[in-house]
ROLUM-504187 format. One record per residue: x, z, y of N, C-alpha, C, O in turn. Coordinates in pm, whole numbers, plus 50000, padded with zeros to 5 digits. Atoms other than C-alpha are relative to their C-alpha. Layout:
% residues N
XZYXZYXZYXZY
...
% end
This chain:
% residues 257
499184986449938713731080075183499425003650139499764995750226
500574991749871712141097675473501155004950073501915013450027
498664998849936714741098275728499855003350126499264996050205
499994995649822715181118776068501234997550068502345002550047
498614999649904717411107876320499935008050145499035006650227
500214988049866718191136176610500914996350066502045000050032
498715007149911720171114776911499444986449991499454981049880
500485010550006718521083077019501784991550082501744979450106
499605006749949721721073877176500564985549949499754977249907
499745007350086724231048777044499464994949882498404989949844
499914996250168725031050976707498515003749942498004997149851
501455000050032721491065176678498974990049961498364987749857
500995012350011719521036676777500834992049858500134990049759
499345011350074721881014876558500095005749874500594997749795
500014998050121721591036076246498175001449951497785001449834
500955002650048717981035976261499274987249995498324985349920
500335016250036717480996376319500434995149874499964986049806
499545007250150719530993276017499125006949889498524999249814
500474995850065718061015075826498665001249994498225005449887
501485002250052714111010175893499154990049956497934989249977
500815009250084713350981175688499935003849887499064998149820
499424997850161714710998275342499015017550013498465022249914
500504987450007713191034975474499155005350117499065001650235
501264991849902710531057375625501075004650113501935012450070
499254988949899712461069075994499244999450095498504991050146
500704997149843711451086776270501725007550047502715012049990
498674996649934713901094876550499505011550091498305013450111
500734992549909713851122976799500935005550084501795013550048
499014994549886715561128577142499085006450084497885003950098
501024995649911714611151677393500064993450153499394998550244
500265013149911714991124077650498964988149959499274978349892
500985007050078712121106777565500164980950030499594971549974
500225012749899712901075177788501164992849887501084980849860
498725008150110716081065977522499334999049874500114997449780
500815002950106713691062477267499044987050001498374983549904
500985006249969711801035777439500124984749945499124977749935
499365009950059713921005577288499884997749803500004988449724
499865000450210713661016176875498654997949969497695001550037
500725012050001711570996076738499675004749809500585010749752
500275000850178709880997276301500295016850010500315021949898
499594986950056710801037276373498995008450101498745006150220
500864992149908708321066676460500605007650066501585013450018
499354991949852709201084276787499085010749998497895009550028
500114990650002709061121576726499835002750149500674997250220
499924994949850708031136977088500035015050025499745019050138
499514987950010708931174076993500565002449868500424995949764
498974997150155711321191676733498885007849907499235010849792
500724998350150708201204476533499244989949986498324990849904
500455015050098707111171176470501194995549923501274983349909
498785002950110710211169176244499735008849874500075007049758
500874991250125708251198276060499084991549910499064991249787
501375007250023705221175976034500524986449908500094982549800
499505015150099707351141675931500875005449853501424998049772
499174992750134708991169075646501424989049934501304985549817
498965009450022712611144075630500515005749888500385017849868
499314995150114714461146175318501194997749969501845001749872
498705000649864717431132175565500405001450087500564991450156
499945000649864718301145775842501584994550053502694999050027
498345004249916721171126076054499965004450113499075001050191
499484993349875722671146076325500674994350111501704998750161
499195011449882723611120276585500384999450155500674990650236
500054998449845723781137076893501985001050062502904996549994
498655002649971727271141477107501055011949920500415021949889
499494991750083729911162076917499925018350063499945028149988
500534989449907729241191277203499335006649986499405018949990
501674994350053725841195077110499655000349849498465003349834
500085003550094726121189376737499265014549905498245015149837
499984981150087726081229276576498685005850045497885012549980
500994993449932723691236176854498314990649987497234995850015
501115005450076721041209276723499895003249879498715002549844
500115000550154721341214476385499305013849994498435014949908
500794985049957720111254276502498965000150046498155009250028
501194998449980717561240776675498904992849901497714996149899
501105006050055715991215476425499625011649845498615012749775
500084993750177716661238976090498995006949983498715007549863
501304992850031713531259676120499004993349954498094998449889
500915011050037711721227276075500044991449865499434981249835
499505011950081713271215075780499805006849869500085018849869
499874993950075712591220275411501355006049909502374999249925
498755000250043715301234375212500704992449934501934991849934
499225010850037715551206075012501174987550046502074980949994
499635016149902716171179875337501835004649983502325015849963
498584996550019720041176075315500344991050178499994981050241
499484999149867721671178475637500894990450041501744991549953
498515005050004724571152275772500374996450186499444994450264
500115006049883726061142476113501054988849968501464986349855
499405008350009728131115976200501204998350094501644987750137
499074998449872730771130276451501384994949935501834994849821
498155004649994734461116276515500485011749968501275009949875
499204986350042735681151776466499275010649911498435018249959
500274986750104734961175776170500525014550006500115023149929
499874987949953736561204776320498905012849985498125013550080
501164988950030734161237576183498844998049938498085006649892
500955006250121731921216776000499775004949868498615006949832
499754997950129732841225675668499675013450008498595014849951
500254982749948732681266775772498215000550002497585008249930
501034999549929729141256975950498954995949807498465002949719
501125004350177727121234975602500175010149919499095014349876
500264995250117728631259475339499235013750026499095022649942
500934985449940726551287875532498554995450061497805004450100
501455007549958723291264175643498995001849916497825001349952
501165002250077721531266375348499384989649936498514989249849
500675019350044721041225875320501334991849920502484989849961
499055011750031722611201875071500694996050149500094999550251
498905009349943725261183675283500764986750013501594983749928
498485011950034727291150775365499904996750116498874995950184
499575002649867728931142375650500834985850005501704985249918
499635009649977730051108075755500794996150154500505001550261
499665012249871731821085376027500124988149991501184982849957
499485013749954731231052276099500534994950089500084996350203
499005001749882733931037876281499614985950052500474977550083
500405011349877732071010676461499385004550074498695014650061
501184997749860730391009676779499694983250019499754973649942
501205011849949728410983377030501434995050035501604984249978
499225002349912731750979877229500894989449922501014978949986
499195005150048734070964376990499554988149841500044977349807
500245004050078732220957176689498794991749975497744997550002
500895008450057730020926476555499215003749937499235000349819
501234993450120727040944376416499164993849874498554997949775
500745013450123725830911276238501394997949906501404988149831
498715003550088729430912576059501235006050030502135001550102
499654991049971730960945676014501084998049885501685008249851
499174999850123733140933875723501285000550022501974998949921
498914997749973736380939475926499845013550051500775015050130
500274991349963735150974076009499575012649920498565010949852
499734989050099735581010675826498425012550054497715013150154
500654991549995733421039675752500215009449911500065005749795
499604990550038734481074775648498885008749905497815008749966
500944993750056732311097175369501195014549992502405013549972
498984989050023733871133475357499885005349826498835009549777
500404995050134734261142874998499505011249943499375012849822
500444986650027732961177175020498574999149985498584987050010
501535002249962729151175775029499244998849856499695001149743
500935001350094726031168574835500034984849934500244975650013
499575008650078726281141474544499154985550043499374973550062
501335013549948723061122874640500144998150121499824986850155
499485004249829724121124075021500944991250003501054982550089
498615007049961727191109974969499894985849900500884978549894
500235009150079725861083874729499014990450078499334978550083
500455000849892723281077674974500554990150140499934980650186
499255006649901725691065775254500954992149947501474985450035
499375010450061727841044875006499384987549996499754976550037
500965010649992725061025974942499564989950136499514977650131
500365002849910723961021475289501684992250036502114981050009
498665004749914727391016975460500234987849885499924977149937
499835013050056728180990375167498954990550019499254980049961
501165009850011725150970575217500364993450171500064982050207
499515003949899726600968975562501404993050055501764988650164
498785009450042729920953775424501045006150072501914999150122
498894992849940732080982275572500715008749915500355018549850
498944991450094735030993175407500055018250005500155025750102
500464986150016734521028075266501355006849959502045003749862
498674986850038737461059575293499255011249945498035012849958
501064986550000736671094275160501205005750024502285001449983
498784985449953738901124175296499055009350005497895008950044
500564983549952738191160475292499845004450176500294996850261
500614998749859736811177775643501484998750110501574995450228
498414997449910740981183475735500554987949986501484986450066
499315008250064742001151875572499424992450118500214987350197
500385009049910739411133775804500555002750145500814992950214
499574999249877740601149276121501364996650032501734995150149
498824998849959744181145276058500074981150017500934977050094
499775013950035743731103475979499724995550113500344985950160
500695007549888741441099676290500505003450119500104997350218
498854997949920743981114676501501034990450007501514991050120
499025004950027746701089376395499154990950046499224989650169
500195008149953744361060876395499224999950118499594990050182
500455002749823742311063476745500985009450072500995005450188
499784990849907744171090576900501114988850077501104986150197
498735005949991747331068676901499384986850118499654984250235
500555010749944745531040577007499434999350139499644990250219
501054993049893743051059177276501325003350104501444996750207
498544991049885746401077677474500484987550043500244982950155
499195017149938748541040777469498624996750079498585004250177
500745007549901745621024077643499895007450099500465003450200
499884990649862745061050877886500995002550081500765006650195
498974999449964748411051677957500174984550068500264982950190
500245012349894748371014778052499184998150085499484992250188
501055000849898745461015678219500745007950139501175001350234
499294991949925746951042178430500864993950098500874996750218
498575005349920749841023678559499084983450046499834975550103
500325012149910747620991678681499455004050135498905014850158
500125001849899747170982479018499554985250066500004974750020
500825011549943745200956479226501324991750021502104994150113
499225009249956747510927979190499784987649875499294992649774
500195011650099747270893878957501255002849933502325006149983
498584998950096749570895578647499534989249885498794990149787
500215010650113749660863578477500905005349882501945011949884
499004996850105750680866278137498735006249848498045016349835
500314997450101749300864877813499335014849914498195018449886
499484990150087750530895577618498925016250150498355026850124
500634988549910749040917277967498654994250016498005001050095
501584998050010745480903477925499815004849902499025014249907
500644997250162745110908077556499615016750070498475021550076
499584986049987746370945177684498365007150112497855018350111
500584997849857743840944278006498515002849923497765012549935
501474993550026740700938377801500375007049869500874996649825
499784990450066741460962677514499845012150110498905019350076
500394988349925741470990377809498504996650086497795003350161
501955005049927737990974977942499265004849878498475013749908
500314997450076736940978877601499755011349981498615015749967
499804985350068738171012977509499565010950108499055021450067
500974991049945736971030377838498744997150055498225003950144
501254998349923733711013877893498895010749899497715013049921
500184990750103733241038577582498995014050090499175018250205
500394985249955731181070077651501245009250044502395007849999
499234985349969732881101477798500095007249893501175009649840
500004989550091731961123077561500774994649845501475001649772
499305002250111733081102277275501464997050027502134998649925
498614999649958736631095977449500585013849936501455015449851
499404987249995736811134477481499905006249846500345017049807
500144992350147736121141977132500914989649930501814997249895
498765007350057738501116876979501375008250072502255010249988
499294993949956740871135777218500465009249989501665011650001
499884984450010740121171777155500365003649847500745014649806
499444997950142740851166676789501065012650011501605015250119
499004990749961743141195276735501394991849966502474995050016
499185001950035745131171276551500884988350139502034984150129
499155006149945746091151276843501234999750115501964990750157
498754999649932748401168277062501534998949962502594998650025
498145007950083751311158976779500004989350065500994986450133
499715013049999750261125476839500524995150106501234985050100
500045004749870750491122077192501845006450046502555001450132
498584997949970754121143477172500714989049922501864987849962
499235007650065755301116776933499594989250076500594982350058
499855010949938754221087077153500785004350147500934995950236
499365000749853756171105977465501605001049946502534996550013
498965002750051758981110577234500904985949997502044983850037
499645011149978759151075577180500084994350115501204989450133
499715001649857758711066677532501055002750083501294996250185
499134991549932761441089877633501234990749975501894985050062
499195009050116763661071277352500704984050060501854979650065
500055014549959762771034777498500815003150146501884997250163
500035002749889763011045177871502075004749974502905000650055
498435002050007766971054777737501094992049991502244991450036
499095010650053768021028577578499844988450153500744983350220
499925011549806766721004477936500925008850088501735002150153
499044998849904768661024678134501535000049975502464999150055
498705004250024771471021977948500784986650008501914983050041
500055014849971770690986177923501244997749829501954987849819
499145004050166772770986577520499114991149932498054995749890
500405007550063771740958277373499705001549841498595000049791
499724991450099772690970977059498835007149900498215006149794
500934984450014770791001177062498684991350024497764996049957
501475008349946767710975577196499604991349850498494992649799
500205009350125768010949876870499405010549854498495008249775
500044990650116768360982076616498415009150037497775013449941
501064995549992765240997476788498474988949980497354991649938
501125012550057763050964376749500374996949877499624990849801
500115002950204764100960876402499195010749936498395007649848
500714992650049762700991276327498485003450064497765011049999
501635006349978759150983776515499444995149896498534999349824
500555013850095758990951276312499885009849891498775011049839
500014997250154759980971976003498755010349986498205011649877
501324989750004757000999176091498714990949997497824994349919
501315004550012754200973376161499904988449859498914981449835
499815010650083755420951375868498955002749884498864994849790
% end
């Protein structure tokens, strides 16, 4: 299959490397320097060259903020049969856009990245495929993510955003609160060090990615849940009520059992 990837950032480059051995892959980025370390892949120097390449599948891998804008820029150079797709971490507004774009479409979310994932061993990581969309496109990504060993999940557009708000917003926000409490002081302790390494990993992510996750319309509800639980715990600590603390800890262990 002829595949064009737009956006040579972390995920765009990873996808190009993973796909180029089985498919004819081209990549385009307005910042030409970002394409210099992409191999076995055709580098496109202008958006017009996308039309010359005539992709059967276009993967929009730019930052969420510019996804729709990028689609609008490349659409005039695509054949009507070209399947358009995205890998955005938040899908709000995408269903409405796709249904009016005039192209078959597929939307996915590969939930791995260079920070935490061992790209040679992805079997502990996940990918989401949106249930609405073109059958051929969904089949392609099921096969592709399957060859990487990823655990596959299928959600609607709205179901995806609700799930991501729960699975990513809660740990991201909790980690940010931990980092906000840091000061320059040695703190011996295994648990502290594990949290510290997690915080460094999360905060090494691109600011745009972190913003995308936190600006999910379902994130505020999850943050409010965190605040409610923090207040409950604070009340128990201030009262020094052992029985209430034991009951709260029992509830927490039940939640994660």
